[in-house]
C-alpha positions, 0 to 999 in steps of 0.5 A: 409699710402703712398700718394706717386705718380710718374710722370715717374721717378719723385716721388711726396710725394703726388698727390697735386700740386699747379697750375701755376699762383696761387703760383708765384715761390713757396713763395706766401703762405709761411705764411700758409704752407710749401713747404715740405708738398705739392707734388710740384708746377708749376711756373708762366708761363714764356715767351721768352721775358718779358711781362707787362701783360694786363691792369687792371682790370684783375680779376673779381669774378663770382658765383662759380669761377673767371675770370682772364686776367693777360696776362702772366706778367713775366720777361722773361725766361732769367731773370727767369733762372738766377735770380729766378730758383736757389731759386726755386730749393731750395724748398723742393718739386718738381718744374715744370717749366711752359712755354708759347709762341706766336710762335711754335719754341719758345717753343723748344728754351725755353726748350733748355735754361732750359736744359742748365740752369740745374735742370729742371726735369719737364716742363709744356707746356702751349698750350692755347696761341694765335699763332701770326703767324697764325692769333691768333688761339690757339696752343692747338686746332690743334692736328698736331700743338701740336704734332709738338710743343712737338716734337720740345721740346722733341729734346731739353730737357730730362725733363719730358714734360707735355702738358697742354690742353685747354678745348676750343676744344675736348681734346682727339685728342689733347692728342693723338697729344701730346703723338705722339709728345713725351709728357711724361704726360698731364695736363687738363684743362686750364681755360674756356673762359668767360665774366662778365658785370658791368650792371651799367657801361655797360662795361665788368668787365675785361679790355680785355673784356673776360678772363679765368674762373676758380673755382668750376664752371668748375669742372664737365667739367674738370672731364669729360674731364679728364675721357675721356683723361685718357681712351685714353692714357697711359700717366700720367694725372694731373687733374685741374679745380675747385678742392677745397676739398679732395673729389674733389681730390678723384674724379679726382683720381678715373677717372684716374688722377695721381695727381691734381693741385689746383689754385683758391681754394687758394684765398678763403682758403689759407690752402686748399692743407693741408686740402686736403692731410689730407682728402686723408689720412683719405679716404685711411684709411677708404677704406682700401688702403695702398697707394693712388695708389689704388684709381687711376683709381678705378671708378666703372662705371659698364656698363655705356657708357659715351663716346659720351653722350650728354644731 
């Protein structure tokens, strides 16, 4: 049974990746499973300069999920590439560098630095960041800005470029903008904007008030958006959002995703990726597939017209 999938020329041993922010730089869950089992992982997002992150509390549990407002705490790309990246490269799976910025030109500058560092085969571009030069509007909500960012990055690197899409707008035009700019792949969705209140203290549970909602609560939203984007692009798509079991993975593959990323599930079940991989094997055997690629895009929707349907 082959679970191999490809992102361009990059071969993943299976379609299960660990999402950015959930796995650090590849060692956070070494007590539970080895990197040689998963398809790969996305590093914690790095920024042009060091960031201390947001004040505490940064995380709050919600029904079927969690809110986080970490604030992209990291040591900056220069320190990362010099001190952390060499160890990341030694991991026995595919590492994907995640970058985030507060100005459009900074994305290209970081890609150039990564290219010079060497060994960077794939970069995920976190577009769910506020554009400080444009009054804080999120980069990922404007197709023209997304196209421009990807075009700038494409000039600076030969790496496989993955545009990570925000769910806080229609993802289809954003996906088209990313593809026009030279993206090699897409990942979606990032967290949804959410809020929780401590009713006794009458204050938000997060110090910043609002944060990103992740976990099973957002999976139906993520699945629908992945389905729509897969129908509008020929690029490989990585599904993200509330994936907790092997059947969740199969759902995303059936609608057209080539791979998935697992994040919040690790907090409640540290061996979730291993269970997913085992479940994928059993599913393929049960349905007579010699390869997991036979599952990708195999949704039987009949004559259903799903575009533009609203409750």
